[in-house]
C-alpha positions in Angstrom: 77.3 -8.7 -57.3 74.3 -10.0 -59.2 74.2 -13.6 -60.6 75.1 -13.6 -64.3 74.2 -17.0 -65.6 75.1 -16.2 -69.2 78.6 -15.0 -68.4 79.2 -18.0 -66.1 78.2 -20.4 -68.9 80.2 -18.6 -71.5 83.4 -18.6 -69.4 82.9 -22.3 -68.6 82.4 -23.1 -72.3 85.5 -21.1 -73.2 87.6 -22.9 -70.7 86.3 -26.2 -71.9 87.2 -25.3 -75.5 90.8 -24.5 -74.3 91.1 -27.9 -72.7 89.7 -29.6 -75.9 92.1 -27.6 -78.1 95.0 -28.6 -75.8 94.0 -32.2 -75.9 93.8 -32.2 -79.7 97.3 -30.6 -79.9 98.8 -33.1 -77.6 97.3 -36.1 -79.4 98.4 -34.7 -82.8 101.9 -34.1 -81.6 102.1 -37.5 -79.9 101.0 -39.4 -83.1 103.4 -37.3 -85.3 106.3 -38.0 -82.9 105.5 -41.7 -82.8 105.3 -41.9 -86.6 108.7 -40.1 -86.9 110.2 -42.5 -84.4 109.0 -45.6 -86.3 110.0 -44.1 -89.7 113.5 -43.2 -88.3 113.9 -46.7 -86.8 112.9 -48.4 -90.1 115.3 -46.1 -92.0 118.2 -47.0 -89.6 117.5 -50.7 -89.9 117.3 -50.5 -93.7 120.6 -48.6 -93.9 122.2 -51.2 -91.7 121.0 -54.0 -93.9 122.2 -52.2 -97.0 125.7 -51.4 -95.7 126.3 -54.9 -94.2 125.1 -56.7 -97.3 122.3 -58.9 -96.0 121.7 -62.3 -97.7 119.7 -62.0 -101.0 116.5 -63.8 -99.9 116.2 -62.2 -96.5 117.5 -58.6 -97.2 114.9 -57.5 -99.8 112.1 -59.1 -97.9 113.0 -57.3 -94.7 113.3 -54.0 -96.5 110.0 -54.5 -98.3 108.3 -55.4 -95.0 109.7 -52.3 -93.2 108.6 -50.1 -96.0 105.1 -51.6 -96.1 104.9 -51.2 -92.3 105.9 -47.5 -92.4 103.5 -46.9 -95.3 100.5 -48.5 -93.7 101.2 -46.7 -90.4 101.7 -43.5 -92.3 98.3 -43.8 -94.0 96.5 -44.5 -90.7 98.4 -41.7 -88.9 97.7 -39.3 -91.8 94.0 -39.9 -91.7 94.0 -39.4 -87.9 96.0 -36.2 -88.2 93.6 -34.8 -90.8 90.7 -35.5 -88.4 92.5 -33.9 -85.4 93.5 -30.8 -87.4 89.9 -30.4 -88.6 88.6 -30.7 -85.0 91.2 -28.1 -83.9 90.0 -25.7 -86.5 86.4 -26.1 -85.4 87.4 -25.5 -81.8 89.3 -22.3 -82.9 86.1 -21.0 -84.6 84.0 -21.8 -81.5 86.5 -19.9 -79.3 86.4 -17.0 -81.6 82.6 -16.9 -81.4 82.7 -17.0 -77.6 85.4 -14.2 -77.5 83.0 -12.2 -79.7 80.3 -12.6 -77.1 82.6 -11.6 -74.3 83.9 -8.6 -76.2 80.4 -7.4 -77.1 79.4 -7.6 -73.4 82.3 -5.2 -72.6 82.9 -2.8 -75.5 85.4 -0.9 -73.5 87.7 -3.9 -73.5 87.6 -4.4 -77.2 90.7 -2.4 -78.0 92.7 -4.5 -75.6 91.6 -7.9 -76.9 94.4 -9.1 -79.3 93.0 -12.5 -80.2 90.5 -12.5 -83.1 86.8 -12.0 -82.8 84.1 -11.9 -85.5 84.2 -8.1 -85.3 87.9 -7.6 -85.4 90.5 -10.2 -86.7 93.3 -8.5 -84.7 97.0 -8.9 -85.4 96.9 -12.7 -84.9 94.0 -13.5 -87.2 94.1 -17.3 -87.9 93.4 -18.8 -91.3 91.4 -21.9 -90.2 90.0 -22.7 -93.6 91.2 -20.5 -96.5 95.0 -20.8 -96.8 97.7 -21.6 -99.3 98.3 -25.3 -100.2 102.0 -24.9 -99.1 100.8 -24.5 -95.5 99.0 -27.8 -95.7 102.2 -29.4 -97.2 104.4 -28.2 -94.3 101.9 -29.2 -91.6 102.3 -32.4 -89.6 99.8 -34.2 -91.9 101.7 -32.8 -94.9 105.0 -34.1 -93.6 103.5 -37.5 -93.1 102.2 -37.3 -96.7 105.7 -36.6 -98.0 107.0 -39.7 -96.2 104.2 -41.8 -97.6 104.7 -40.4 -101.1 108.4 -41.1 -101.0 107.7 -44.8 -100.1 105.1 -45.0 -102.9 107.5 -43.5 -105.4 110.3 -45.9 -104.3 108.0 -48.9 -104.6 106.8 -47.8 -108.0 110.4 -47.3 -109.2 111.5 -50.7 -107.9 108.5 -52.4 -109.6 109.6 -51.1 -113.0 113.1 -52.5 -112.8 112.4 -56.2 -113.4 110.2 -55.5 -116.5 111.6 -52.3 -118.0 114.8 -50.4 -118.6 116.7 -49.0 -115.6 116.4 -45.4 -116.7 112.6 -45.6 -116.5 112.6 -46.3 -112.8 113.5 -42.6 -111.9 110.7 -41.0 -113.9 108.1 -43.5 -112.8 109.1 -43.0 -109.1 109.0 -39.3 -109.4 105.5 -39.4 -111.1 104.1 -41.8 -108.6 105.5 -39.8 -105.7 104.1 -36.5 -107.1 100.7 -38.2 -107.7 100.7 -39.4 -104.1 101.5 -36.0 -102.7 98.7 -34.5 -104.8 96.3 -37.1 -103.5 97.2 -36.5 -99.9 96.9 -32.7 -100.3 93.6 -33.2 -102.0 92.4 -35.2 -99.1 93.5 -32.5 -96.6 91.9 -29.6 -98.6 88.7 -31.5 -99.2 88.3 -32.0 -95.5 89.0 -28.4 -94.8 86.5 -27.2 -97.5 83.8 -29.5 -96.1 84.4 -28.3 -92.6 84.3 -24.7 -93.8 81.0 -25.2 -95.5 79.5 -26.8 -92.4 80.8 -24.1 -90.0 79.6 -21.4 -92.3 76.1 -23.0 -92.5 76.0 -23.3 -88.7 77.1 -19.7 -88.1 74.6 -18.4 -90.7 71.7 -19.8 -88.6 72.9 -18.3 -85.3 71.6 -14.9 -84.3 75.0 -13.5 -83.3 73.7 -10.1 -82.4 75.2 -8.2 -79.4 73.4 -9.2 -76.2 71.8 -6.7 -74.0 74.2 -5.5 -71.2 73.5 -7.1 -67.8 71.6 -5.1 -65.3 73.9 -3.2 -62.9 72.8 -3.5 -59.3 72.4 -0.2 -57.4 
């Protein structure tokens, strides 16, 4: 069998992309799990302090400290999740491009390739960039955004109580929480849009024409 350098490089690159995608997935899941564990622990401690009736000076200070800790951790983990999600989408595009190359080398196999290519999205076509905002909200980054926004809303509501009427705390908390959710979603979607623009610009400069079939030895 003749040496096919192009095919060897393409397969090695595709395998490398699989490893990178798996690493991104594992890192994202690990950070999300860690954040949930910290948030659950802080919630359990807070519930215990509230039910046991902690002393006035120490109780509110501990609750505020736990809330601030979870919020700061949530902001950092959210930023990292957005970055990892963006990297995963780019890896998915790169894998699609390489699958396109492999499919064009063997047109007879094209009907049997289920994963998407640039020529055929297939039944499992991903939506790496253009998707509904609700999908961003229910993603791992979106779930962290909801926890962060709940803490922001709670803090805003509590801040109103000393200086204003009690009924005002609810609307202020809801408004602050909604604004925080909107801000988090905007950060996610701006990163997605920026990545889509960059990927589109890169692909538009690549000559993605079908390669000539390799010579078949006699």
